[in-house]
C-alpha positions as CSV (number, residue, x, y, z in Angstrom):
1,M,-0.2,-0.2,0.1
2,K,2.8,2.2,0.9
3,R,4.3,1.4,-2.6
4,I,0.9,2.6,-4.3
5,N,1.0,5.7,-2.4
6,I,4.6,6.7,-3.3
7,L,3.8,6.0,-6.8
8,L,1.0,7.9,-6.7
9,V,2.7,11.4,-5.3
10,L,5.7,10.7,-8.0
11,F,2.9,10.3,-10.7
12,V,1.2,13.8,-9.8
13,Y,4.6,15.4,-9.1
14,A,5.2,14.4,-12.9
15,L,2.2,16.0,-14.4
16,V,2.4,19.3,-12.1
17,G,5.8,19.8,-12.2
18,S,6.4,21.6,-9.1
19,A,5.0,21.8,-5.2
20,Q,3.2,24.0,-2.3
21,N,3.4,22.9,1.4
22,E,0.6,22.0,3.4
23,T,-0.7,21.7,7.0
24,K,-3.2,20.1,8.7
25,T,-4.5,22.6,10.7
26,I,-6.5,25.8,9.7
27,E,-7.2,28.1,12.5
28,L,-3.8,28.5,14.3
29,G,-4.3,31.9,15.5
30,E,-0.9,32.9,17.0
31,V,1.3,30.1,16.1
32,E,4.6,30.6,14.7
33,I,4.5,29.2,10.7
34,K,7.4,28.1,9.6
35,A,7.4,25.5,7.0
36,A,3.7,25.1,6.1
37,K,2.8,28.4,4.0
38,V,0.0,27.1,2.0
39,I,-3.6,25.3,2.7
40,H,-5.2,24.0,0.2
41,K,-9.4,24.5,0.7
42,P,-12.6,24.2,-1.4
43,D,-12.6,27.7,-2.8
44,G,-8.7,28.7,-2.6
45,Q,-5.6,28.9,-0.8
46,I,-4.8,30.2,3.0
47,I,-1.4,31.6,2.7
48,Y,1.0,32.6,5.6
49,P,3.4,35.1,4.1
50,T,6.9,34.2,6.0
51,E,8.4,36.4,7.8
52,T,11.2,37.6,5.1
53,Q,8.5,38.5,3.2
54,K,6.6,40.6,5.9
55,N,9.7,42.5,6.7
56,A,10.6,43.3,3.2
57,S,7.6,44.5,2.2
58,H,6.3,47.9,3.1
59,S,2.3,48.0,2.2
60,G,-0.6,45.7,1.2
61,Y,0.4,45.6,-2.4
62,S,3.7,44.9,-1.6
63,I,3.6,41.6,0.5
64,L,1.1,40.6,-2.5
65,Q,3.3,41.3,-5.2
66,K,5.9,38.7,-3.5
67,L,3.6,36.4,-2.8
68,S,3.2,35.5,-6.8
69,L,-0.4,34.5,-6.5
70,P,-1.8,32.6,-9.9
71,N,-3.4,35.2,-12.4
72,I,-2.6,38.2,-10.7
73,R,-0.5,41.3,-12.0
74,V,0.6,43.7,-8.9
75,D,1.3,47.0,-10.2
76,E,3.0,48.9,-7.5
77,V,3.4,52.1,-8.7
78,S,-0.2,53.0,-10.2
79,Q,-1.6,50.2,-6.7
80,S,-3.7,48.5,-9.0
81,L,-4.4,44.8,-9.0
82,S,-5.7,43.2,-12.4
83,A,-6.9,39.4,-13.4
84,I,-4.2,38.3,-16.0
85,D,-6.8,35.9,-17.6
86,G,-9.6,38.8,-18.0
87,R,-11.9,36.3,-15.9
88,G,-12.9,39.1,-14.0
89,S,-11.9,41.6,-11.1
90,I,-10.5,41.4,-8.1
91,Q,-11.7,42.0,-4.8
92,L,-9.9,43.1,-2.2
93,R,-10.6,43.2,1.7
94,I,-8.9,43.3,4.9
95,N,-10.4,41.1,8.0
96,G,-13.2,40.5,5.6
97,I,-14.2,44.5,4.9
98,I,-13.6,45.6,0.9
99,V,-10.7,48.1,1.3
100,G,-9.4,50.5,-1.3
101,R,-5.7,51.8,-2.4
102,E,-5.8,53.9,0.9
103,E,-6.3,50.6,3.4
104,M,-3.9,49.1,1.1
105,L,-1.3,51.7,1.4
106,A,-1.7,52.0,5.2
107,L,-1.3,48.3,5.7
108,S,1.5,47.1,8.1
109,P,2.8,43.7,6.2
110,G,4.0,42.9,10.0
111,S,0.4,42.6,11.5
112,I,-0.9,39.8,8.8
113,S,-1.4,36.6,10.2
114,R,-2.6,35.2,6.7
115,I,-4.1,35.9,3.4
116,D,-7.1,33.8,2.0
117,F,-6.7,33.6,-2.2
118,I,-10.3,32.6,-3.2
119,D,-10.3,31.6,-6.6
120,N,-13.9,30.4,-7.1
121,P,-15.7,33.1,-4.9
122,G,-19.2,32.6,-6.2
123,V,-21.9,34.9,-6.3
124,R,-21.5,36.1,-2.2
125,Y,-18.9,38.4,-3.1
126,G,-20.9,40.7,-6.2
127,E,-21.3,40.0,-9.8
128,G,-18.3,39.6,-12.1
129,I,-15.4,38.9,-9.1
130,A,-13.5,36.6,-10.5
131,Y,-10.9,36.8,-7.1
132,V,-11.1,37.4,-3.6
133,I,-8.1,38.4,-1.8
134,N,-8.8,38.7,2.3
135,I,-5.7,39.7,4.6
136,L,-6.2,39.2,7.9
137,T,-4.5,40.9,10.5
138,R,-4.1,41.8,14.1
139,R,-5.8,44.8,15.6
140,A,-3.9,47.4,17.6
141,D,-4.9,47.7,20.9
142,S,-3.4,50.9,21.5
143,G,-1.2,53.8,20.6
144,Y,-1.2,55.3,16.9
145,T,0.6,55.2,13.7
146,V,1.4,58.1,11.0
147,G,2.6,57.3,7.8
148,I,3.3,59.0,4.4
149,D,3.7,56.9,1.0
150,L,4.7,58.7,-1.8
151,T,5.4,57.6,-5.4
152,Q,6.9,60.1,-8.3
153,A,7.5,58.9,-11.7
154,L,11.0,60.1,-12.6
155,T,10.5,59.9,-16.5
156,A,6.9,61.4,-16.8
157,K,4.7,63.6,-15.5
158,S,2.7,61.5,-12.9
159,G,2.8,60.9,-9.1
160,N,-0.2,59.0,-6.0
161,D,0.7,60.4,-2.8
162,L,-1.0,59.6,0.7
163,I,-0.9,60.9,4.3
164,Y,-2.8,58.7,6.9
165,G,-3.0,58.2,10.8
166,K,-4.6,55.6,13.4
167,W,-5.4,56.0,16.7
168,N,-6.3,53.1,19.2
169,A,-7.6,53.5,22.6
170,G,-9.1,50.4,23.9
171,N,-11.6,49.2,21.5
172,S,-11.8,52.2,19.4
173,E,-9.8,53.3,16.6
174,L,-10.1,56.1,14.6
175,S,-8.4,56.3,11.0
176,L,-7.8,59.4,8.9
177,S,-6.1,59.6,5.8
178,Y,-5.8,61.7,2.8
179,N,-4.7,61.2,-1.0
180,F,-4.1,63.0,-4.1
181,G,-2.9,61.4,-7.7
182,Y,-2.5,63.2,-10.6
183,K,-0.9,62.7,-14.2
184,D,-0.3,64.9,-17.4
185,F,1.1,62.3,-20.5
186,K,1.6,63.8,-24.1
187,G,2.8,60.5,-25.1
188,N,-0.2,58.3,-26.1
189,R,-0.5,57.6,-29.6
190,T,-3.4,55.6,-30.9
191,N,-3.5,54.5,-34.8
192,E,-6.4,53.0,-36.3
193,T,-7.4,51.5,-40.0
194,A,-10.8,50.6,-40.5
195,H,-12.6,49.4,-43.6
196,Y,-16.3,49.9,-44.1
197,R,-18.5,48.3,-46.4
198,L,-21.2,50.4,-48.1
199,T,-24.6,49.5,-49.2
200,D,-23.7,49.8,-52.9
201,G,-21.0,47.0,-52.1
202,S,-17.9,49.2,-52.3
203,V,-15.2,49.8,-49.6
204,R,-14.7,52.7,-47.9
205,T,-11.0,53.1,-46.0
206,I,-10.4,56.0,-43.5
207,G,-7.2,55.8,-41.3
208,R,-6.8,57.9,-38.1
209,N,-3.4,58.4,-37.0
210,D,-2.7,60.9,-33.6
211,I,-0.1,63.4,-34.0
212,A,-0.6,64.7,-30.9
213,S,-2.6,64.5,-27.5
214,R,-2.9,65.1,-23.9
215,S,-4.2,63.2,-21.0
216,R,-4.3,64.8,-17.9
217,S,-6.3,63.8,-14.7
218,F,-6.6,64.8,-11.0
219,S,-8.0,63.2,-7.9
220,N,-8.6,63.4,-4.1
221,G,-9.8,61.4,-1.9
222,L,-10.6,62.0,2.0
223,Q,-11.2,58.8,4.1
224,L,-12.4,59.2,8.0
225,K,-13.5,56.4,9.9
226,Y,-14.4,55.3,13.3
227,N,-14.1,51.3,14.6
228,L,-15.5,49.6,17.9
229,A,-14.7,45.9,18.2
230,D,-14.7,43.5,21.1
231,S,-12.8,40.5,19.4
232,A,-14.9,38.3,21.3
233,D,-18.3,39.6,20.9
234,Y,-18.6,42.4,18.4
235,V,-17.8,45.3,15.7
236,F,-19.0,48.2,14.3
237,Q,-17.6,50.4,11.7
238,A,-18.5,53.6,10.5
239,S,-16.8,55.2,7.4
240,L,-17.5,58.2,5.3
241,N,-14.9,58.5,2.2
242,A,-15.3,61.7,0.0
243,G,-13.7,61.4,-3.4
244,F,-12.9,63.7,-6.3
245,S,-11.7,63.7,-9.5
246,H,-11.1,66.0,-12.6
247,V,-9.8,65.3,-16.1
248,P,-9.4,69.0,-18.1
249,D,-9.3,69.4,-21.2
250,N,-7.6,65.9,-22.8
251,Y,-7.5,66.2,-26.5
252,N,-6.3,64.0,-29.5
253,R,-5.3,65.2,-32.4
254,K,-5.5,63.3,-35.6
255,Q,-4.4,63.0,-39.0
256,I,-7.6,61.5,-41.2
257,L,-6.3,59.7,-44.1
258,E,-9.4,59.1,-46.8
259,G,-8.4,58.1,-50.4
260,N,-6.3,61.1,-51.6
261,E,-8.3,63.3,-48.8
262,E,-5.9,64.4,-45.6
263,Y,-7.3,66.4,-43.0
264,L,-6.4,67.3,-38.9
265,A,-9.1,66.2,-36.7
266,T,-9.4,67.0,-32.5
267,Q,-11.2,65.0,-30.1
268,C,-11.6,66.8,-26.9
269,E,-13.0,65.7,-23.4
270,R,-13.6,67.2,-19.7
271,N,-15.0,65.6,-16.6
272,R,-15.8,66.1,-13.0
273,S,-17.3,63.8,-10.6
274,S,-17.3,63.7,-7.1
275,S,-18.8,60.8,-4.9
276,P,-19.3,60.9,-1.3
277,V,-20.0,57.2,0.6
278,L,-20.9,56.3,3.7
279,D,-20.2,52.7,5.3
280,L,-22.2,51.0,8.2
281,Y,-20.6,47.8,8.9
282,F,-21.8,45.7,12.3
283,F,-20.5,41.9,13.5
284,K,-22.5,40.2,16.7
285,Q,-20.9,37.0,18.1
286,L,-24.4,35.8,19.1
287,T,-23.2,32.5,20.8
288,S,-20.0,30.6,20.4
289,R,-20.8,29.3,17.8
290,Q,-23.6,31.8,16.1
291,S,-23.0,35.0,14.5
292,L,-24.9,37.6,12.4
293,T,-22.9,39.9,10.1
294,L,-24.7,43.2,8.6
295,N,-23.5,45.8,5.8
296,A,-25.0,48.9,4.0
297,V,-23.2,51.2,1.8
298,G,-25.1,54.3,0.2
299,T,-23.2,56.2,-2.4
300,Y,-23.9,59.5,-4.4
301,I,-22.3,60.1,-7.8
302,A,-22.3,63.7,-9.2
303,T,-20.7,63.7,-13.0
304,S,-20.5,66.3,-15.5
305,L,-19.1,65.4,-19.0
306,R,-18.0,67.4,-22.1
307,S,-17.2,66.1,-25.5
308,S,-16.4,66.8,-28.7
309,Y,-15.0,65.4,-32.1
310,D,-15.3,67.3,-35.1
311,E,-13.9,64.3,-37.7
312,G,-16.4,64.8,-40.8
313,A,-18.5,67.9,-39.1
314,P,-18.6,69.2,-35.5
315,Y,-20.1,66.9,-32.7
316,A,-20.3,67.8,-29.0
317,Y,-22.5,67.0,-26.4
318,Q,-22.7,67.6,-22.4
319,V,-24.1,65.0,-20.0
320,E,-25.1,65.9,-16.3
321,G,-25.4,62.8,-14.2
322,K,-26.8,61.3,-11.0
323,T,-26.7,58.8,-9.4
324,Y,-28.0,57.1,-6.2
325,S,-27.5,53.2,-4.6
326,L,-28.0,51.6,-1.7
327,M,-26.3,48.4,-0.9
328,S,-26.9,46.2,1.7
329,E,-26.4,42.6,3.0
330,A,-27.0,40.3,6.0
331,V,-25.3,36.9,6.7
332,Y,-26.0,34.3,9.5
333,E,-23.5,31.7,10.3
334,N,-23.8,28.7,12.6
335,R,-20.7,26.6,12.9
336,L,-22.2,23.3,13.5
337,K,-20.2,20.1,14.5
338,P,-20.6,18.3,10.9
339,F,-20.9,21.2,9.1
340,T,-20.4,25.4,8.7
341,F,-24.4,26.8,7.7
342,T,-24.6,30.0,6.3
343,A,-27.3,31.9,5.0
344,G,-27.6,35.6,3.7
345,A,-29.9,37.7,1.8
346,N,-27.8,40.7,-0.4
347,Y,-30.3,43.9,-1.4
348,M,-29.6,46.8,-3.9
349,Q,-31.3,49.6,-4.8
350,K,-30.0,52.0,-8.1
351,Y,-31.6,55.3,-9.2
352,T,-29.7,56.7,-12.4
353,K,-30.5,59.8,-14.2
354,N,-28.1,61.2,-17.3
355,K,-29.4,64.2,-19.4
356,Y,-27.7,64.8,-22.6
357,T,-27.5,68.2,-24.4
358,G,-26.0,69.9,-27.3
359,D,-25.6,67.3,-30.1
360,V,-27.1,64.5,-28.4
361,N,-30.6,65.3,-26.8
362,S,-31.9,62.3,-24.3
363,V,-33.0,61.9,-20.9
364,N,-32.7,58.3,-19.3
365,P,-33.8,57.7,-15.5
366,M,-32.9,54.2,-14.9
367,H,-34.4,52.3,-11.8
368,N,-32.0,49.2,-10.8
369,R,-33.0,46.4,-8.3
370,S,-31.9,43.1,-7.3
371,V,-32.0,40.8,-4.4
372,Y,-30.3,37.4,-3.9
373,A,-31.2,35.1,-1.0
374,F,-28.5,32.3,-0.5
375,A,-27.9,29.2,1.7
376,E,-24.9,26.8,2.4
377,I,-23.2,24.6,4.3
378,K,-19.0,23.7,4.4
379,G,-17.5,20.6,6.0
380,K,-15.1,17.5,5.6
381,L,-15.9,13.5,5.9
382,G,-12.5,12.5,5.7
383,P,-10.3,13.3,3.1
384,I,-13.2,14.9,0.9
385,R,-13.7,19.0,1.9
386,Y,-17.1,20.5,0.5
387,V,-19.2,23.2,-0.3
388,A,-22.7,23.2,-1.2
389,G,-25.0,25.7,-2.0
390,V,-28.3,26.8,-3.4
391,G,-29.4,30.4,-4.2
392,G,-31.9,32.6,-6.1
393,S,-31.8,36.0,-7.7
394,Y,-34.3,38.5,-8.9
395,L,-33.4,41.2,-11.0
396,D,-36.0,43.9,-11.5
397,Y,-35.1,46.9,-14.3
398,R,-37.0,49.8,-15.8
399,Q,-36.4,52.8,-18.2
400,Q,-39.3,54.6,-19.3
401,A,-41.2,51.8,-21.4
402,H,-38.7,49.4,-21.5
403,D,-38.5,46.6,-18.6
404,Y,-37.8,43.2,-17.2
405,Q,-38.0,41.1,-14.5
406,Y,-35.3,38.0,-13.9
407,W,-35.3,35.1,-11.4
408,L,-32.3,32.8,-11.8
409,F,-31.7,29.9,-9.9
410,R,-28.3,29.5,-8.6
411,P,-26.6,26.1,-7.1
412,K,-23.0,25.7,-6.3
413,A,-21.0,23.1,-5.4
414,S,-17.0,22.6,-4.8
415,V,-15.8,19.3,-3.6
416,A,-12.2,18.6,-2.9
417,Y,-10.1,15.5,-2.5
418,N,-6.8,14.8,-0.8
419,P,-6.2,10.9,-1.8
420,V,-2.6,11.5,0.6
421,Q,-1.3,14.7,2.4
422,A,0.2,16.2,-0.5
423,V,-1.6,15.7,-3.4
424,Q,-5.3,17.4,-3.8
425,L,-8.4,17.1,-6.8
426,K,-10.8,19.5,-6.9
427,Y,-13.8,20.4,-8.9
428,D,-15.9,23.7,-8.6
429,F,-19.0,24.4,-10.1
430,Q,-21.4,27.2,-10.3
431,I,-24.3,28.9,-12.1
432,S,-24.3,32.7,-11.9
433,E,-25.4,35.6,-13.8
434,H,-24.2,38.5,-16.0
435,V,-25.7,41.6,-16.4
436,S,-24.8,44.0,-18.9
437,R,-23.5,47.4,-17.8
438,V,-25.6,50.1,-16.9
439,A,-24.3,52.5,-20.0
440,M,-24.9,49.7,-22.8
441,I,-28.8,49.9,-21.7
442,S,-29.8,53.3,-22.0
443,N,-31.4,54.8,-24.8
444,T,-28.9,56.7,-26.0
445,S,-27.2,57.3,-29.4
446,I,-23.8,58.9,-29.9
447,R,-21.4,59.4,-32.7
448,N,-18.0,58.1,-32.3
449,N,-16.7,59.3,-35.6
450,S,-17.8,60.4,-39.1
451,M,-18.7,57.0,-39.7
452,E,-19.8,55.1,-36.4
453,W,-22.0,55.7,-33.7
454,T,-22.5,53.5,-30.4
455,L,-26.4,53.0,-29.3
456,G,-28.0,51.6,-25.9
457,N,-30.0,48.7,-26.1
458,P,-32.6,49.1,-23.0
459,D,-34.4,45.6,-24.3
460,I,-31.2,43.6,-23.0
461,R,-31.6,41.2,-20.5
462,P,-29.3,39.4,-18.1
463,N,-28.2,35.8,-19.1
464,R,-26.9,32.8,-17.3
465,E,-23.5,32.1,-17.1
466,Q,-22.0,28.3,-16.2
467,A,-18.9,27.5,-15.0
468,H,-16.3,24.2,-14.3
469,T,-13.1,24.5,-12.9
470,F,-11.1,21.2,-11.8
471,Q,-7.7,21.3,-10.3
472,I,-5.0,19.2,-9.4
473,S,-2.3,20.1,-7.2
474,Y,0.8,18.9,-5.3
475,T,2.5,20.1,-2.2
476,H,5.9,20.2,-0.5
477,P,7.1,22.6,2.1
478,R,9.2,24.4,-0.4
479,F,7.1,24.5,-3.2
480,Q,3.4,24.4,-4.8
481,S,2.2,23.8,-8.2
482,F,-1.5,22.8,-9.8
483,V,-3.0,22.4,-13.0
484,Q,-6.2,23.8,-13.8
485,A,-8.8,23.4,-16.3
486,Y,-11.7,26.0,-16.5
487,G,-15.0,26.0,-18.4
488,K,-17.6,28.5,-19.1
489,R,-20.7,28.6,-21.0
490,C,-22.5,31.6,-21.3
491,H,-26.2,31.0,-22.6
492,Q,-27.6,34.1,-24.6
493,P,-24.8,36.7,-23.3
494,N,-25.0,40.3,-24.7
495,M,-23.0,40.0,-27.8
496,A,-21.5,42.9,-30.0
497,T,-23.1,43.7,-33.4
498,Y,-23.0,46.5,-36.0
499,I,-25.7,47.7,-37.7
500,R,-25.8,49.1,-41.6
501,T,-28.5,52.0,-42.2
502,E,-29.6,52.9,-45.2
503,D,-27.6,56.1,-45.0
504,N,-24.0,54.2,-44.3
505,R,-24.1,54.9,-40.9
506,F,-22.2,51.5,-38.8
507,V,-24.0,51.4,-35.6
508,Y,-22.3,49.5,-32.5
509,T,-24.7,48.1,-29.9
510,Q,-25.2,45.3,-28.3
511,L,-27.8,41.9,-28.5
512,N,-28.8,39.1,-26.8
513,Q,-27.3,36.2,-29.0
514,K,-26.4,32.8,-29.0
515,E,-23.8,31.5,-27.0
516,I,-20.3,32.4,-25.6
517,D,-17.9,29.5,-24.5
518,V,-14.4,29.8,-22.7
519,L,-11.7,27.1,-22.2
520,N,-8.8,27.9,-19.8
521,L,-5.7,25.4,-19.2
522,M,-3.4,26.6,-16.4
523,L,0.0,25.6,-15.6
524,Y,1.2,27.2,-12.2
525,A,4.4,26.2,-10.0
526,N,5.8,28.7,-7.4
527,G,8.5,27.9,-5.3
528,W,11.9,28.7,-2.9
529,I,15.3,27.9,-4.4
530,V,17.1,29.1,-2.0
531,P,14.7,29.0,1.2
532,D,13.7,32.7,2.7
533,K,16.5,34.0,-0.4
534,L,15.3,33.3,-3.8
535,S,11.8,32.1,-5.0
536,I,10.4,31.7,-8.4
537,A,6.8,31.3,-9.7
538,L,5.7,30.7,-13.3
539,S,2.7,29.9,-15.0
540,G,1.7,29.1,-18.6
541,T,-2.0,29.5,-19.9
542,L,-4.2,27.8,-22.8
543,F,-6.9,29.9,-23.9
544,R,-9.7,29.2,-26.3
545,C,-12.8,31.9,-27.0
546,F,-15.7,30.2,-29.1
547,N,-18.5,33.0,-29.9
548,F,-21.7,31.9,-31.1
549,G,-23.8,35.0,-32.8
550,E,-26.9,35.5,-35.0
551,D,-24.8,36.1,-38.0
552,Y,-21.1,35.0,-36.9
553,T,-18.8,32.6,-35.8
554,H,-15.1,33.6,-34.6
555,C,-13.0,31.1,-32.7
556,K,-9.4,31.6,-31.7
557,T,-6.9,30.3,-29.1
558,F,-4.3,32.1,-27.2
559,Y,-1.0,31.5,-25.2
560,S,0.2,33.1,-22.2
561,G,3.1,33.1,-19.1
562,T,4.2,34.6,-16.2
563,A,7.6,34.7,-14.6
564,N,8.3,36.5,-11.0
565,V,11.4,36.3,-9.1
566,Q,12.4,37.6,-5.5
567,A,15.8,38.2,-4.4
568,Y,16.0,38.5,-0.3
569,L,19.0,40.0,0.4
570,G,18.9,41.6,4.0
571,K,17.6,44.8,4.0
572,L,17.8,45.2,0.0
573,T,14.9,43.3,-2.1
574,L,14.9,42.8,-5.4
575,S,12.8,41.4,-8.0
576,A,11.5,41.2,-11.3
577,F,8.0,40.3,-13.0
578,M,7.1,39.7,-16.6
579,D,4.0,38.2,-18.4
580,S,3.3,37.9,-22.0
581,G,0.0,39.8,-22.0
582,F,-3.2,38.7,-22.3
583,R,-5.5,38.2,-25.8
584,F,-9.2,37.3,-26.0
585,L,-12.0,37.2,-28.4
586,E,-15.5,38.4,-27.3
587,G,-17.9,38.9,-29.9
588,E,-16.8,40.1,-32.9
589,T,-13.4,42.0,-30.9
590,E,-10.2,40.5,-30.5
591,G,-8.0,42.3,-27.9
592,F,-4.5,42.4,-26.8
593,N,-3.6,43.6,-23.2
594,S,0.1,43.9,-24.0
595,S,2.9,42.6,-22.4
596,F,4.2,44.1,-18.9
597,V,7.8,44.4,-17.6
598,S,8.5,45.4,-13.8
599,L,12.1,45.7,-12.2
600,N,12.2,46.6,-8.8
601,A,14.9,47.6,-5.9
602,S,13.5,48.1,-2.5
603,Y,15.8,49.1,0.4
604,R,14.2,49.6,4.1
605,Y,15.5,51.2,6.8
606,K,13.8,50.9,10.5
607,N,10.9,53.2,9.6
608,L,11.8,54.2,5.9
609,N,11.8,52.1,3.2
610,L,12.7,53.2,-0.6
611,S,11.6,51.5,-3.7
612,L,13.1,52.1,-7.3
613,V,10.7,50.6,-10.1
614,W,11.5,50.7,-13.7
615,Q,8.8,49.6,-15.9
616,Q,8.6,48.3,-19.7
617,P,12.3,48.3,-19.7
618,F,14.2,49.1,-23.0
619,R,11.0,50.2,-24.8
620,N,10.3,53.5,-25.7
621,R,7.4,53.1,-27.5
622,Y,5.4,51.0,-25.5
623,K,1.7,49.3,-26.9
624,Q,-0.7,49.2,-24.2
625,F,-3.9,47.8,-26.0
626,Q,-4.4,46.7,-29.5
627,S,-7.9,45.3,-30.8
628,D,-9.3,44.2,-34.2
629,V,-13.1,44.4,-35.4
630,Y,-14.1,40.9,-37.2
631,N,-17.7,42.4,-38.2
632,R,-19.1,41.7,-42.0
633,Y,-19.5,45.5,-42.3
634,V,-16.4,47.0,-40.3
635,R,-13.2,45.8,-40.4
636,K,-10.9,47.6,-38.1
637,T,-7.5,47.4,-36.2
638,T,-6.7,50.0,-33.5
639,A,-3.7,50.1,-31.5
640,L,-2.7,52.7,-28.2
641,H,1.0,53.3,-28.0
642,C,2.2,55.5,-24.6
643,R,5.4,57.1,-24.8
644,D,5.3,58.0,-21.3
645,L,5.0,54.3,-19.9
646,G,8.0,53.1,-21.9
647,N,11.1,52.8,-20.0
648,F,9.0,54.6,-17.2
649,V,10.9,54.8,-13.6
650,S,9.2,55.9,-10.7
651,L,10.4,55.9,-6.8
652,N,8.2,55.5,-4.0
653,I,9.2,56.4,0.0
654,A,7.3,54.8,2.6
655,W,7.4,56.2,6.2
656,K,5.6,54.2,9.2
657,F,6.0,55.1,12.8
658,S,4.2,53.5,15.7
659,Q,3.8,53.9,19.1
660,G,2.6,52.3,21.4
661,R,1.0,49.4,19.5
662,A,0.2,45.9,20.5
663,Y,-1.9,43.2,18.8
664,K,-5.0,41.4,18.8
665,D,-7.4,39.1,16.7
666,V,-10.6,41.0,14.9
667,R,-12.6,38.6,12.9
668,R,-15.0,40.6,10.0
669,N,-16.5,39.2,7.6
670,I,-18.5,41.3,5.1
671,E,-19.1,44.2,3.2
672,Q,-20.7,46.0,0.3
673,K,-18.3,47.6,-2.3
674,A,-19.2,51.3,-3.2
675,D,-20.9,51.7,-6.4
676,K,-19.2,53.2,-9.2
677,D,-21.0,52.8,-12.3
678,T,-22.4,56.1,-13.3
679,G,-24.3,54.8,-16.6
680,I,-22.7,57.3,-18.9
681,L,-22.4,56.2,-22.5
682,R,-19.2,57.0,-24.2
């Protein structure tokens, strides 16, 4: 029997090609972790950063970059995360509460106890969420922390600055932060060649090439937060955020080429927005096994937009928009002996009113409402761990004479099996819904250029998505590795189409069409080459897209890969990250998010951390994005290059000072994300 187990381990190790560690216990509290760093669970992993990784980090972004999470790109300069595989967005949480840039920069890596990396989040975390990263920390018991985090580009006009403070006294914590960001780029160049098949069968070709541009933006954010907590009984948090952004007179001056005709056209846009957000969170430990969590977020967004473009003929419009939304959630949990039972409900109410004037004359008040209720059990039977749940959602939408009511039954199941301690086989299944962004369901039509228009479709309905994931992983104290197959089927999704009118206008819109299918195969390996000194992570992905429209079929296969190297040399940390970019095909558009390279040298001395980052080295004209349209009426290639982001060098200075702080654990479970969708069609 021992020989069979040994052969099985060697077989899976050969299939996967690397390793990751595992331990038997999940709730370890204050136990020091040395060898065991990763624990598998049905919906992802629990990761314990090493002391070396925490000591070499100065923020939440910094520690995540060093962990080399699969399919996650961490950009420390822009202070953002993105999913390399394009499956959806990433949700960041600290102690269960959704956080933004301010909280991630103010986070002390030394207070981190563990990180939950959820790669199969389900509907509990919101629509369109592909990954959830929940950082569990120990709460300061007393004292204060003040700090600054300043990032300044040395090769371009760009910066992000934050100043923050936290004060603790007993069960109370008060925090205040202010951030300011700016950008002023003049090196963006968009080149486009479009072929339009006219009603008479002839083809009209137009080239649009930028010869000058300016892209400026300014942002300010102020956050005030009060937290009252007893880790064994309750947590109450009230947060007030105020965000302001300004885009002043951005422009693209284009050279238009059509046959023997050549002329200049200018596209201009300016935008202002402000958004206060009130967030209330409450957690109560009802008994030793039962708890209740409540959360509500109210958001108001005011937007003012001005846009103009004179290709062919002058065209200008203005938008004054207002958005009100309320998102709330309640979750009950009971940790029973055979399993943990969780039940909850989520409610969202939103009202959007955008008034278009000028060459666009439209007012489209929209009411959106959604209700979701779910129940699930999570447990373990010998070597098998499982999550089984059911849910139901109801969507209600109304826009003048257009409306729909949409119901969906949403089951979810995850099963993980360990034939031996180091090997896990996992299968996930879920049904979810996809709702088109608010702008595309407006009854507004916007001209993009002399030939193309974008038309919202107020009759678009949500669609059902069915996803399957199978993963085989192998673990070892110094390595982790897995091979994963992911497949998704979207029934009657919102897919792009171009409508050609009798007067040769080409109108882009979306319709519920036949089907979109996705197949994703991934191999990932991460390990310590020299323990606590040198780590390397590698991944390779095959991505297959199937698009079945009413009058077209487009299928393509793409390949991508990533590499991440970290070297820890005492107070100096060196890192290099590279990914080959991500290609995708959706509807009739093939897109390419360009490759990304980042070299980082970080030096830490007591409370001061200095980081020098070099992105896109030796690439003077960095191509950010390219898209190709394969419509029967419109064939178009568009590429965006940015001189400012090529050979982009930035300096980060982070200083943090704490006095009289002791840590204790606080459990926080949920939070609703502030609404940012204004519904403006562009």
